[in-house]
GUTI-673361 format. One line per 3 residues: their letters; for each residue x, y, z of N, C-alpha, C. Coordinates in steps of 0.2 Angstrom, whole numbers. Example, Ala and Ser with C-alpha at 12.3 -4.5 7.8 and 13.67 -1.06 7.14 Angstrom:
# residues 2
AS) 66:-28:39:62:-22:39:66:-16:39 ~ 64:-11:35:68:-5:36:64:0:39;
//
This chain:
# residues 219
MEQ) -232:165:-178:-229:166:-171:-223:161:-170 ~ -218:163:-168:-212:159:-167:-211:157:-161 ~ -210:152:-159:-210:149:-151:-206:143:-151;
PVV) -199:142:-147:-195:136:-147:-199:130:-144 ~ -205:131:-140:-208:125:-137:-216:126:-137 ~ -220:123:-138:-227:123:-139:-231:116:-137;
SGT) -237:117:-136:-241:111:-135:-247:113:-138 ~ -252:108:-139:-259:109:-141:-262:102:-144 ~ -268:103:-147:-272:97:-148:-274:98:-156;
AHD) -275:92:-158:-278:91:-165:-282:86:-165 ~ -284:84:-172:-290:78:-173:-288:75:-180 ~ -288:69:-180:-287:66:-187:-293:66:-191;
ASG) -292:63:-197:-298:63:-202:-305:59:-198 ~ -304:54:-195:-310:52:-191:-313:57:-185 ~ -310:61:-185:-312:66:-178:-309:64:-171;
NRF) -305:59:-171:-301:58:-165:-297:63:-163 ~ -297:66:-157:-292:71:-155:-286:68:-152 ~ -280:72:-153:-273:69:-150:-269:76:-148;
TLV) -265:75:-143:-260:81:-141:-254:80:-144 ~ -252:87:-145:-246:87:-149:-241:91:-144 ~ -235:89:-144:-230:94:-140:-224:94:-145;
GIS) -221:100:-146:-216:102:-149:-210:105:-146 ~ -204:104:-147:-199:106:-144:-194:108:-148 ~ -191:114:-149:-185:115:-154:-181:120:-150;
NVP) -174:120:-153:-168:123:-150:-168:131:-154 ~ -172:131:-160:-173:138:-163:-180:140:-163 ~ -182:146:-164:-189:148:-164:-191:146:-171;
TDW) -197:143:-170:-201:139:-175:-209:140:-175 ~ -211:141:-182:-218:141:-182:-221:135:-183 ~ -224:133:-176:-226:127:-176:-233:124:-180;
ADV) -237:129:-182:-243:127:-185:-241:125:-191 ~ -237:129:-195:-236:126:-201:-231:119:-201 ~ -227:118:-196:-224:112:-195:-229:106:-194;
FRA) -235:108:-190:-239:101:-189:-244:101:-195 ~ -246:107:-199:-250:106:-203:-246:101:-209 ~ -240:102:-210:-237:99:-214:-236:91:-213;
LAG) -236:91:-207:-235:83:-204:-240:79:-205 ~ -246:83:-202:-251:79:-200:-258:81:-205 ~ -259:86:-209:-263:88:-212:-270:90:-209;
TDP) -267:93:-202:-272:95:-198:-272:103:-197 ~ -276:105:-192:-277:113:-191:-277:113:-183 ~ -271:111:-181:-270:112:-174:-271:118:-170;
SLA) -274:118:-165:-275:123:-160:-270:124:-155 ~ -265:128:-157:-259:128:-153:-258:133:-147 ~ -255:132:-142:-254:136:-136:-247:136:-133;
PAA) -245:143:-131:-238:142:-128:-237:137:-123 ~ -231:133:-123:-229:129:-117:-226:134:-111 ~ -230:139:-111:-227:142:-103:-227:138:-98;
DTA) -233:135:-97:-234:130:-91:-232:123:-92 ~ -229:122:-97:-227:116:-100:-219:115:-98 ~ -217:112:-93:-211:112:-91:-207:105:-95;
PPE) -201:107:-98:-198:103:-103:-197:96:-98 ~ -196:91:-101:-195:84:-97:-188:85:-92 ~ -190:84:-87:-184:83:-82:-178:80:-83;
RTS) -172:83:-83:-166:79:-83:-163:78:-77 ~ -163:71:-76:-159:68:-70:-152:68:-71 ~ -149:71:-66:-142:70:-65:-138:63:-65;
PPA) -134:62:-69:-131:54:-68:-129:53:-61 ~ -129:48:-58:-127:46:-51:-120:48:-49 ~ -119:51:-44:-111:53:-43:-108:47:-42;
PAT) -101:47:-44:-97:41:-44:-95:39:-37 ~ -94:33:-36:-93:32:-29:-85:35:-27 ~ -82:36:-32:-75:40:-30:-74:46:-35;
APG) -70:51:-34:-69:55:-37:-65:53:-44 ~ -67:57:-50:-63:56:-57:-55:54:-56 ~ -52:49:-58:-46:49:-58:-43:45:-52;
HPP) -48:43:-47:-46:40:-41:-50:33:-40 ~ -47:28:-44:-51:22:-44:-51:19:-37 ~ -57:16:-35:-58:13:-28:-52:8:-27;
KPV) -49:7:-22:-44:4:-19:-47:-3:-19 ~ -42:-8:-23:-44:-15:-23:-44:-19:-15 ~ -48:-23:-15:-48:-27:-9:-44:-33:-8;
RTT) -39:-33:-4:-34:-38:-3:-36:-44:-1 ~ -36:-49:-6:-36:-55:-4:-32:-61:-5 ~ -32:-65:-2:-26:-71:-4:-30:-78:-7;
PPS) -28:-79:-12:-31:-86:-15:-31:-91:-9 ~ -36:-95:-8:-35:-100:-3:-30:-105:-5 ~ -30:-107:-12:-24:-113:-12:-17:-111:-12;
VLD) -15:-104:-12:-9:-101:-11:-6:-102:-2 ~ -11:-103:1:-10:-103:8:-8:-112:10 ~ -8:-116:5:-5:-122:5:2:-123:3;
LNA) 5:-117:1:12:-117:0:16:-113:5 ~ 20:-119:8:25:-116:14:29:-110:12 ~ 32:-110:6:36:-106:4:33:-99:4;
YLM) 27:-99:1:22:-92:1:21:-90:9 ~ 19:-95:12:17:-93:19:24:-90:23 ~ 30:-93:22:35:-90:25:37:-84:23;
SAV) 36:-83:15:39:-75:14:33:-72:15 ~ 26:-72:17:20:-68:18:23:-66:26 ~ 24:-71:30:25:-69:37:32:-66:38;
GKA) 36:-67:34:42:-64:36:42:-57:33 ~ 38:-55:28:38:-48:25:33:-44:31 ~ 28:-48:34:25:-44:41:30:-42:45;
ARR) 33:-47:48:37:-47:53:43:-43:52 ~ 46:-42:47:51:-38:45:49:-30:44 ~ 42:-29:43:40:-22:42:39:-20:49;
RLT) 37:-24:54:36:-22:61:42:-21:63 ~ 48:-24:63:53:-23:65:58:-18:63 ~ 56:-16:56:59:-11:52:56:-4:56;
DAL) 50:-5:58:47:2:61:50:4:67 ~ 51:-3:72:53:-2:79:61:1:78 ~ 64:-1:73:71:2:72:71:8:69;
AAR) 67:10:64:66:17:62:65:22:67 ~ 61:20:72:59:24:78:66:28:81 ~ 71:24:81:77:25:84:82:27:79;
GLR) 80:29:72:84:31:67:90:25:64 ~ 88:18:65:92:14:63:88:9:58 ~ 92:6:55:90:0:50:92:-6:53;
LWH) 89:-11:49:91:-20:51:98:-21:51 ~ 102:-17:47:110:-19:46:113:-17:53 ~ 110:-11:55:113:-8:61:113:-14:67;
LTV) 107:-16:67:105:-21:73:109:-27:73 ~ 110:-29:65:114:-35:65:122:-33:66 ~ 124:-28:64:132:-27:67:133:-26:74;
LTL) 128:-23:77:129:-22:84:127:-29:88 ~ 123:-34:86:123:-41:88:129:-45:87 ~ 131:-45:81:138:-48:79:143:-47:84;
LDD) 144:-40:84:150:-38:89:148:-40:96 ~ 142:-40:98:141:-42:105:141:-51:106 ~ 141:-54:101:142:-61:101:149:-64:100;
LGP) 152:-59:96:160:-62:94:163:-57:96 ~ 163:-52:100:168:-47:101:172:-42:96 ~ 177:-39:96:179:-34:91:180:-38:84;
QMK) 178:-34:79:180:-38:72:183:-32:67 ~ 187:-35:63:189:-30:56:183:-29:53 ~ 182:-23:50:177:-23:45:177:-27:39;
TAL) 182:-30:37:182:-35:31:179:-41:35 ~ 181:-43:40:178:-49:43:170:-49:44 ~ 168:-41:47:161:-41:46:157:-41:40;
ATR) 160:-38:35:158:-39:29:155:-46:26 ~ 162:-50:27:161:-57:26:157:-61:29 ~ 156:-60:35:151:-64:39:145:-62:37;
LDI) 143:-54:36:136:-53:34:134:-53:27 ~ 139:-54:23:139:-56:15:137:-49:13 ~ 139:-44:14:137:-38:11:144:-34:9;
NVS) 144:-29:4:149:-26:1:153:-22:7 ~ 159:-22:7:164:-18:12:161:-12:12 ~ 161:-8:7:159:0:7:152:1:11;
DLV) 148:-4:9:141:-3:13:143:-4:20 ~ 146:-9:21:148:-10:29:151:-4:33 ~ 156:-1:29:160:5:31:154:11:33;
KIV) 148:12:28:144:16:31:140:15:36 ~ 139:8:37:134:6:43:140:7:49 ~ 145:5:49:149:6:54:150:14:57;
NDL) 151:18:51:151:25:53:145:28:56 ~ 139:25:55:133:27:58:133:26:65 ~ 135:20:67:135:18:73:142:21:78;
VGL) 146:23:74:152:27:78:149:34:79 ~ 144:37:74:142:43:77:137:43:81 ~ 133:38:83:129:37:88:132:35:94;
GDV) 139:33:94:143:30:100:142:25:102 ~ 139:20:98:138:12:100:144:8:99 ~ 148:11:93:155:8:92:160:12:91;
VCV) 167:9:92:172:14:91:177:9:86 ~ 181:12:83:187:9:78:193:10:81 ~ 196:4:84:202:4:87:208:0:84;
RDT) 213:0:87:219:-4:85:219:-10:90 ~ 219:-16:86:219:-23:89:225:-23:93 ~ 222:-25:101:228:-25:106:233:-31:104;
GDR) 230:-36:100:236:-41:97:239:-40:92 ~ 237:-37:87:240:-34:81:239:-26:80 ~ 244:-22:82:243:-16:81:242:-13:74;
RRV) 243:-18:69:243:-17:62:235:-16:60 ~ 231:-20:64:224:-20:62:219:-15:67 ~ 215:-14:62:209:-10:65:203:-13:66;
VVR) 200:-13:72:194:-18:74:189:-12:75 ~ 183:-15:76:177:-11:77:175:-15:84 ~ 173:-12:88:172:-13:95:165:-10:98;
LTP) 161:-14:101:155:-11:104:158:-7:111 ~ 154:-2:112:155:2:118:150:1:123 ~ 151:4:129:146:2:134:139:6:132;
HGR) 140:11:129:134:15:126:130:10:121 ~ 134:6:116:131:2:112:128:-4:115 ~ 131:-6:120:127:-12:123:121:-11:127;
ASL) 121:-4:130:114:-2:132:109:-1:126 ~ 112:2:122:107:3:115:105:-4:112 ~ 109:-9:112:108:-15:109:102:-19:114;
AGL) 103:-17:121:98:-20:127:91:-17:126 ~ 91:-11:125:84:-8:122:81:-9:117 ~ 86:-12:111:83:-13:105:81:-21:106;
TAE) 84:-24:110:82:-32:111:75:-32:114 ~ 74:-28:119:68:-27:122:62:-25:118 ~ 63:-20:114:58:-19:108:56:-24:103;
IAA) 63:-28:101:60:-33:97:56:-39:100 ~ 58:-41:106:54:-46:110:47:-43:110 ~ 46:-37:110:39:-35:110:36:-35:103;
TDD) 40:-34:98:38:-36:91:37:-43:90 ~ 41:-47:92:39:-55:92:33:-57:96 ~ 31:-54:101:25:-55:104:20:-53:100;
DVL) 19:-48:96:15:-45:92:14:-50:86 ~ 19:-53:83:19:-56:77:16:-64:79 ~ 19:-66:85:17:-73:86:11:-74:91;
APL) 9:-69:93:2:-69:97:-2:-75:96 ~ -4:-77:91:-7:-83:90:-6:-89:94 ~ 2:-90:95:4:-96:97:6:-96:106;
DED) 6:-101:109:8:-101:115:15:-102:115 ~ 17:-103:122:25:-103:123:27:-109:120 ~ 24:-115:121:28:-121:117:27:-121:110;
ERR) 22:-119:107:20:-117:100:27:-112:97 ~ 28:-108:101:33:-103:99:40:-106:100 ~ 42:-110:105:48:-114:105:49:-119:99;
QLA) 43:-122:97:44:-126:92:45:-123:85 ~ 41:-117:84:42:-114:77:50:-111:78 ~ 53:-109:82:59:-107:83:64:-113:81;
SLL) 62:-118:83:67:-124:81:66:-125:74 ~ 60:-125:72:59:-127:65:62:-122:61 ~ 62:-117:62:65:-110:58:72:-110:58;
RRV) 75:-112:64:83:-113:65:84:-119:59 ~ 82:-125:59:83:-130:54:82:-129:48 ~ 77:-125:47:76:-123:39:82:-118:38;
HHH) 84:-113:41:88:-107:41:94:-111:39 ~ 96:-116:43:104:-120:43:103:-123:37 ~ 98:-126:35:98:-130:29:99:-126:22;
LTS) 97:-120:23:96:-115:17:103:-111:16 ~ 107:-110:23:113:-107:23:120:-110:23 ~ 118:-117:24:124:-122:23:128:-123:18;
PSP) 133:-123:17:136:-125:10:134:-131:7 ~ 133:-131:1:131:-137:-2:137:-143:-2 ~ 135:-149:-1:141:-154:0:144:-156:-8;
//
């Protein structure tokens, strides 16, 4: 009889009985197999009621294949002793919040900087703006063109020298800048939430001193 799975009992030379279970992936004459292996005459029975060993499925991975778990962000404690690192990390977070506030109006940080500079210093030539902001003139032109399109600035002839074209803030631009300033103040409040008013003033003073040190020409 050929069966892929059988079970049965046999006995050794001393008469001790033992159980035999055979599993094969092809039809097999198990009586001949056991006789050859043990020199016994086993009584075999089909293993219809003997279920093969249960195969347990491997545990499901925590995440789908190809999608490793996101690493947990941690800051090494010692790096918090480095002031340069702290200024960089805080500046990055503050810039992200400021960028988001400006993006909601379709603006970037350079647009805000140009509007503020024109409000502080009055009409300026494009080359002067580029020099003050330390950016390429062609990049400055794109920024100015964006602001012209929004109605925030205009390019007009200088009343003191008709040969010069200057960029001037419009009434609409002043109103836009006022709204941006209010939003930026809210961003400041979010970033500086752990500090009281005195601490904020002290921080602003210290930051200005550091900024002045880093941007002043070397002696």
